[in-house]
Jmol script that loads the backbone (N, CA, C; Angstrom):
load data "model"
ATOM      1  N   MET A   1     101.922  95.478  72.952  1.00  0.00           N
ATOM      2  CA  MET A   1     101.343  95.108  74.222  1.00  0.00           C
ATOM      3  C   MET A   1     102.082  95.807  75.364  1.00  0.00           C
ATOM      4  N   GLN A   2     103.374  95.899  75.280  1.00  0.00           N
ATOM      5  CA  GLN A   2     104.131  96.528  76.355  1.00  0.00           C
ATOM      6  C   GLN A   2     103.759  98.000  76.510  1.00  0.00           C
ATOM      7  N   VAL A   3     103.491  98.664  75.405  1.00  0.00           N
ATOM      8  CA  VAL A   3     103.075 100.066  75.463  1.00  0.00           C
ATOM      9  C   VAL A   3     101.782 100.199  76.266  1.00  0.00           C
ATOM     10  N   THR A   4     100.860  99.279  76.035  1.00  0.00           N
ATOM     11  CA  THR A   4      99.591  99.295  76.763  1.00  0.00           C
ATOM     12  C   THR A   4      99.809  99.039  78.246  1.00  0.00           C
ATOM     13  N   LEU A   5     100.613  98.054  78.571  1.00  0.00           N
ATOM     14  CA  LEU A   5     100.890  97.752  79.979  1.00  0.00           C
ATOM     15  C   LEU A   5     101.555  98.929  80.673  1.00  0.00           C
ATOM     16  N   ASP A   6     102.486  99.588  79.994  1.00  0.00           N
ATOM     17  CA  ASP A   6     103.140 100.762  80.579  1.00  0.00           C
ATOM     18  C   ASP A   6     102.136 101.884  80.813  1.00  0.00           C
ATOM     19  N   ALA A   7     101.231 102.087  79.871  1.00  0.00           N
ATOM     20  CA  ALA A   7     100.207 103.124  80.017  1.00  0.00           C
ATOM     21  C   ALA A   7      99.300 102.822  81.202  1.00  0.00           C
ATOM     22  N   ILE A   8      98.928 101.574  81.365  1.00  0.00           N
ATOM     23  CA  ILE A   8      98.084 101.179  82.492  1.00  0.00           C
ATOM     24  C   ILE A   8      98.794 101.465  83.811  1.00  0.00           C
ATOM     25  N   LYS A   9     100.059 101.150  83.887  1.00  0.00           N
ATOM     26  CA  LYS A   9     100.814 101.397  85.120  1.00  0.00           C
ATOM     27  C   LYS A   9     100.884 102.886  85.437  1.00  0.00           C
ATOM     28  N   ARG A  10     100.978 103.718  84.400  1.00  0.00           N
ATOM     29  CA  ARG A  10     101.031 105.166  84.626  1.00  0.00           C
ATOM     30  C   ARG A  10      99.679 105.719  85.060  1.00  0.00           C
ATOM     31  N   VAL A  11      98.615 105.216  84.458  1.00  0.00           N
ATOM     32  CA  VAL A  11      97.281 105.763  84.712  1.00  0.00           C
ATOM     33  C   VAL A  11      96.693 105.215  86.009  1.00  0.00           C
ATOM     34  N   PHE A  12      96.833 103.926  86.220  1.00  0.00           N
ATOM     35  CA  PHE A  12      96.247 103.288  87.391  1.00  0.00           C
ATOM     36  C   PHE A  12      97.338 103.045  88.432  1.00  0.00           C
ATOM     37  N   LEU A  13      97.567 104.043  89.233  1.00  0.00           N
ATOM     38  CA  LEU A  13      98.637 103.957  90.220  1.00  0.00           C
ATOM     39  C   LEU A  13      98.371 102.892  91.283  1.00  0.00           C
ATOM     40  N   ASN A  14      97.110 102.644  91.591  1.00  0.00           N
ATOM     41  CA  ASN A  14      96.756 101.674  92.624  1.00  0.00           C
ATOM     42  C   ASN A  14      96.316 100.341  92.040  1.00  0.00           C
ATOM     43  N   LEU A  15      96.785 100.026  90.872  1.00  0.00           N
ATOM     44  CA  LEU A  15      96.424  98.780  90.203  1.00  0.00           C
ATOM     45  C   LEU A  15      96.885  97.580  91.025  1.00  0.00           C
ATOM     46  N   ILE A  16      96.000  96.616  91.195  1.00  0.00           N
ATOM     47  CA  ILE A  16      96.337  95.385  91.916  1.00  0.00           C
ATOM     48  C   ILE A  16      96.784  94.363  90.895  1.00  0.00           C
ATOM     49  N   GLU A  17      97.978  93.862  91.052  1.00  0.00           N
ATOM     50  CA  GLU A  17      98.514  92.862  90.134  1.00  0.00           C
ATOM     51  C   GLU A  17      97.765  91.537  90.330  1.00  0.00           C
ATOM     52  N   PRO A  18      97.128  91.015  89.294  1.00  0.00           N
ATOM     53  CA  PRO A  18      96.337  89.788  89.442  1.00  0.00           C
ATOM     54  C   PRO A  18      97.125  88.594  89.960  1.00  0.00           C
ATOM     55  N   LYS A  19      98.330  88.428  89.492  1.00  0.00           N
ATOM     56  CA  LYS A  19      99.121  87.262  89.926  1.00  0.00           C
ATOM     57  C   LYS A  19      99.418  87.333  91.416  1.00  0.00           C
ATOM     58  N   LYS A  20      99.656  88.527  91.901  1.00  0.00           N
ATOM     59  CA  LYS A  20     100.055  88.703  93.295  1.00  0.00           C
ATOM     60  C   LYS A  20      98.879  88.601  94.252  1.00  0.00           C
ATOM     61  N   TYR A  21      97.732  89.091  93.832  1.00  0.00           N
ATOM     62  CA  TYR A  21      96.605  89.195  94.740  1.00  0.00           C
ATOM     63  C   TYR A  21      95.372  88.421  94.294  1.00  0.00           C
ATOM     64  N   ALA A  22      95.541  87.414  93.480  1.00  0.00           N
ATOM     65  CA  ALA A  22      94.404  86.682  92.921  1.00  0.00           C
ATOM     66  C   ALA A  22      93.485  86.120  94.002  1.00  0.00           C
ATOM     67  N   LEU A  23      94.053  85.574  95.054  1.00  0.00           N
ATOM     68  CA  LEU A  23      93.220  85.003  96.108  1.00  0.00           C
ATOM     69  C   LEU A  23      92.435  86.070  96.840  1.00  0.00           C
ATOM     70  N   LYS A  24      93.050  87.217  97.069  1.00  0.00           N
ATOM     71  CA  LYS A  24      92.351  88.301  97.739  1.00  0.00           C
ATOM     72  C   LYS A  24      91.247  88.870  96.856  1.00  0.00           C
ATOM     73  N   LEU A  25      91.464  88.907  95.573  1.00  0.00           N
ATOM     74  CA  LEU A  25      90.468  89.454  94.657  1.00  0.00           C
ATOM     75  C   LEU A  25      89.220  88.589  94.613  1.00  0.00           C
ATOM     76  N   ALA A  26      89.360  87.319  94.876  1.00  0.00           N
ATOM     77  CA  ALA A  26      88.195  86.436  94.883  1.00  0.00           C
ATOM     78  C   ALA A  26      87.202  86.889  95.946  1.00  0.00           C
ATOM     79  N   ASP A  27      87.710  87.416  97.057  1.00  0.00           N
ATOM     80  CA  ASP A  27      86.824  87.939  98.095  1.00  0.00           C
ATOM     81  C   ASP A  27      86.128  89.210  97.639  1.00  0.00           C
ATOM     82  N   VAL A  28      86.822  90.016  96.870  1.00  0.00           N
ATOM     83  CA  VAL A  28      86.259  91.274  96.390  1.00  0.00           C
ATOM     84  C   VAL A  28      85.208  91.005  95.340  1.00  0.00           C
ATOM     85  N   TRP A  29      85.508  90.113  94.443  1.00  0.00           N
ATOM     86  CA  TRP A  29      84.600  89.807  93.340  1.00  0.00           C
ATOM     87  C   TRP A  29      83.976  88.436  93.525  1.00  0.00           C
ATOM     88  N   SER A  30      83.191  88.295  94.585  1.00  0.00           N
ATOM     89  CA  SER A  30      82.630  86.978  94.895  1.00  0.00           C
ATOM     90  C   SER A  30      81.675  86.476  93.816  1.00  0.00           C
ATOM     91  N   ILE A  31      81.165  87.370  92.971  1.00  0.00           N
ATOM     92  CA  ILE A  31      80.294  86.933  91.880  1.00  0.00           C
ATOM     93  C   ILE A  31      81.042  85.961  90.962  1.00  0.00           C
ATOM     94  N   GLU A  32      82.359  86.067  90.949  1.00  0.00           N
ATOM     95  CA  GLU A  32      83.145  85.157  90.116  1.00  0.00           C
ATOM     96  C   GLU A  32      82.947  83.707  90.528  1.00  0.00           C
ATOM     97  N   TYR A  33      82.740  83.457  91.825  1.00  0.00           N
ATOM     98  CA  TYR A  33      82.463  82.092  92.276  1.00  0.00           C
ATOM     99  C   TYR A  33      81.180  81.572  91.634  1.00  0.00           C
ATOM    100  N   LEU A  34      80.171  82.435  91.592  1.00  0.00           N
ATOM    101  CA  LEU A  34      78.900  82.014  91.005  1.00  0.00           C
ATOM    102  C   LEU A  34      79.033  81.737  89.518  1.00  0.00           C
ATOM    103  N   TRP A  35      79.789  82.588  88.826  1.00  0.00           N
ATOM    104  CA  TRP A  35      80.011  82.340  87.393  1.00  0.00           C
ATOM    105  C   TRP A  35      80.748  81.019  87.190  1.00  0.00           C
ATOM    106  N   ASP A  36      81.710  80.720  88.069  1.00  0.00           N
ATOM    107  CA  ASP A  36      82.439  79.450  87.957  1.00  0.00           C
ATOM    108  C   ASP A  36      81.507  78.258  88.143  1.00  0.00           C
ATOM    109  N   ILE A  37      80.598  78.363  89.110  1.00  0.00           N
ATOM    110  CA  ILE A  37      79.635  77.285  89.347  1.00  0.00           C
ATOM    111  C   ILE A  37      78.764  77.092  88.113  1.00  0.00           C
ATOM    112  N   LEU A  38      78.289  78.191  87.575  1.00  0.00           N
ATOM    113  CA  LEU A  38      77.436  78.132  86.394  1.00  0.00           C
ATOM    114  C   LEU A  38      78.187  77.543  85.202  1.00  0.00           C
ATOM    115  N   LYS A  39      79.428  77.975  84.996  1.00  0.00           N
ATOM    116  CA  LYS A  39      80.225  77.433  83.886  1.00  0.00           C
ATOM    117  C   LYS A  39      80.439  75.933  84.050  1.00  0.00           C
ATOM    118  N   GLU A  40      80.673  75.506  85.292  1.00  0.00           N
ATOM    119  CA  GLU A  40      80.891  74.085  85.542  1.00  0.00           C
ATOM    120  C   GLU A  40      79.627  73.272  85.232  1.00  0.00           C
ATOM    121  N   LYS A  41      78.477  73.815  85.601  1.00  0.00           N
ATOM    122  CA  LYS A  41      77.218  73.116  85.325  1.00  0.00           C
ATOM    123  C   LYS A  41      76.966  72.981  83.827  1.00  0.00           C
ATOM    124  N   LEU A  42      77.416  73.947  83.047  1.00  0.00           N
ATOM    125  CA  LEU A  42      77.155  73.939  81.611  1.00  0.00           C
ATOM    126  C   LEU A  42      78.316  73.372  80.793  1.00  0.00           C
ATOM    127  N   ARG A  43      79.398  73.000  81.478  1.00  0.00           N
ATOM    128  CA  ARG A  43      80.575  72.479  80.778  1.00  0.00           C
ATOM    129  C   ARG A  43      80.212  71.242  79.964  1.00  0.00           C
ATOM    130  N   GLY A  44      80.692  71.192  78.752  1.00  0.00           N
ATOM    131  CA  GLY A  44      80.473  70.040  77.885  1.00  0.00           C
ATOM    132  C   GLY A  44      79.194  70.100  77.067  1.00  0.00           C
ATOM    133  N   CYS A  45      78.340  71.069  77.378  1.00  0.00           N
ATOM    134  CA  CYS A  45      77.103  71.204  76.595  1.00  0.00           C
ATOM    135  C   CYS A  45      77.404  71.902  75.279  1.00  0.00           C
ATOM    136  N   GLU A  46      76.708  71.496  74.259  1.00  0.00           N
ATOM    137  CA  GLU A  46      76.854  72.142  72.956  1.00  0.00           C
ATOM    138  C   GLU A  46      75.534  72.762  72.565  1.00  0.00           C
ATOM    139  N   TYR A  47      75.617  73.929  71.956  1.00  0.00           N
ATOM    140  CA  TYR A  47      74.415  74.683  71.618  1.00  0.00           C
ATOM    141  C   TYR A  47      74.426  75.036  70.142  1.00  0.00           C
ATOM    142  N   SER A  48      73.260  74.901  69.536  1.00  0.00           N
ATOM    143  CA  SER A  48      73.150  75.251  68.122  1.00  0.00           C
ATOM    144  C   SER A  48      72.770  76.712  67.934  1.00  0.00           C
ATOM    145  N   ASP A  49      72.243  77.320  69.023  1.00  0.00           N
ATOM    146  CA  ASP A  49      71.928  78.748  68.935  1.00  0.00           C
ATOM    147  C   ASP A  49      71.972  79.379  70.331  1.00  0.00           C
ATOM    148  N   ILE A  50      71.975  80.681  70.354  1.00  0.00           N
ATOM    149  CA  ILE A  50      72.116  81.427  71.604  1.00  0.00           C
ATOM    150  C   ILE A  50      70.911  81.237  72.513  1.00  0.00           C
ATOM    151  N   GLU A  51      69.749  80.997  71.950  1.00  0.00           N
ATOM    152  CA  GLU A  51      68.546  80.812  72.758  1.00  0.00           C
ATOM    153  C   GLU A  51      68.631  79.554  73.624  1.00  0.00           C
ATOM    154  N   GLN A  52      69.206  78.497  73.082  1.00  0.00           N
ATOM    155  CA  GLN A  52      69.399  77.272  73.879  1.00  0.00           C
ATOM    156  C   GLN A  52      70.314  77.556  75.064  1.00  0.00           C
ATOM    157  N   LEU A  53      71.387  78.273  74.813  1.00  0.00           N
ATOM    158  CA  LEU A  53      72.318  78.629  75.888  1.00  0.00           C
ATOM    159  C   LEU A  53      71.610  79.475  76.939  1.00  0.00           C
ATOM    160  N   LYS A  54      70.866  80.471  76.524  1.00  0.00           N
ATOM    161  CA  LYS A  54      70.136  81.327  77.467  1.00  0.00           C
ATOM    162  C   LYS A  54      69.173  80.505  78.320  1.00  0.00           C
ATOM    163  N   ASN A  55      68.462  79.579  77.697  1.00  0.00           N
ATOM    164  CA  ASN A  55      67.517  78.746  78.440  1.00  0.00           C
ATOM    165  C   ASN A  55      68.217  77.889  79.487  1.00  0.00           C
ATOM    166  N   ASP A  56      69.345  77.293  79.119  1.00  0.00           N
ATOM    167  CA  ASP A  56      70.084  76.476  80.084  1.00  0.00           C
ATOM    168  C   ASP A  56      70.647  77.328  81.217  1.00  0.00           C
ATOM    169  N   ILE A  57      71.093  78.509  80.910  1.00  0.00           N
ATOM    170  CA  ILE A  57      71.598  79.406  81.958  1.00  0.00           C
ATOM    171  C   ILE A  57      70.475  79.729  82.938  1.00  0.00           C
ATOM    172  N   LYS A  58      69.303  80.028  82.418  1.00  0.00           N
ATOM    173  CA  LYS A  58      68.158  80.332  83.288  1.00  0.00           C
ATOM    174  C   LYS A  58      67.790  79.140  84.159  1.00  0.00           C
ATOM    175  N   LYS A  59      67.849  77.931  83.597  1.00  0.00           N
ATOM    176  CA  LYS A  59      67.535  76.719  84.368  1.00  0.00           C
ATOM    177  C   LYS A  59      68.548  76.501  85.486  1.00  0.00           C
ATOM    178  N   GLU A  60      69.820  76.712  85.181  1.00  0.00           N
ATOM    179  CA  GLU A  60      70.892  76.422  86.133  1.00  0.00           C
ATOM    180  C   GLU A  60      71.161  77.567  87.103  1.00  0.00           C
ATOM    181  N   TRP A  61      70.559  78.719  86.869  1.00  0.00           N
ATOM    182  CA  TRP A  61      70.858  79.900  87.682  1.00  0.00           C
ATOM    183  C   TRP A  61      70.399  79.720  89.123  1.00  0.00           C
ATOM    184  N   ASN A  62      69.514  78.792  89.401  1.00  0.00           N
ATOM    185  CA  ASN A  62      69.031  78.548  90.747  1.00  0.00           C
ATOM    186  C   ASN A  62      70.140  77.904  91.577  1.00  0.00           C
ATOM    187  N   ILE A  63      70.993  78.730  92.149  1.00  0.00           N
ATOM    188  CA  ILE A  63      72.151  78.258  92.906  1.00  0.00           C
ATOM    189  C   ILE A  63      71.805  78.336  94.402  1.00  0.00           C
ATOM    190  N   ASN A  64      72.136  77.305  95.126  1.00  0.00           N
ATOM    191  CA  ASN A  64      71.835  77.222  96.553  1.00  0.00           C
ATOM    192  C   ASN A  64      72.401  78.430  97.298  1.00  0.00           C
ATOM    193  N   ILE A  65      71.577  79.054  98.136  1.00  0.00           N
ATOM    194  CA  ILE A  65      71.983  80.255  98.867  1.00  0.00           C
ATOM    195  C   ILE A  65      73.157  79.989  99.817  1.00  0.00           C
ATOM    196  N   SER A  66      73.282  78.780 100.317  1.00  0.00           N
ATOM    197  CA  SER A  66      74.377  78.470 101.256  1.00  0.00           C
ATOM    198  C   SER A  66      75.731  78.595 100.570  1.00  0.00           C
ATOM    199  N   ILE A  67      75.776  78.372  99.266  1.00  0.00           N
ATOM    200  CA  ILE A  67      77.031  78.538  98.520  1.00  0.00           C
ATOM    201  C   ILE A  67      77.433  80.007  98.508  1.00  0.00           C
ATOM    202  N   CYS A  68      76.457  80.871  98.424  1.00  0.00           N
ATOM    203  CA  CYS A  68      76.719  82.315  98.372  1.00  0.00           C
ATOM    204  C   CYS A  68      77.223  82.840  99.712  1.00  0.00           C
ATOM    205  N   GLN A  69      76.847  82.191 100.779  1.00  0.00           N
ATOM    206  CA  GLN A  69      77.268  82.668 102.093  1.00  0.00           C
ATOM    207  C   GLN A  69      78.704  82.291 102.345  1.00  0.00           C
TER     208      GLN A  69
END
end "model"
wireframe off; spacefill off
backbone 0.3
color backbone group
């Protein structure tokens, strides 16, 4: 793992450390807020197949626009 981390540091000179800038990254990747909302809505549900999960995701995807703003 350390070899990989060292390689990343060499290749990606402008890499943003997640621990240091996690709050700032939330602004950059605001879609993550929507995924969190969706995960929370589906938390605790159990699915016997992928189609059930897809259907529930489609049902819950209707997220209020004010949350996005």
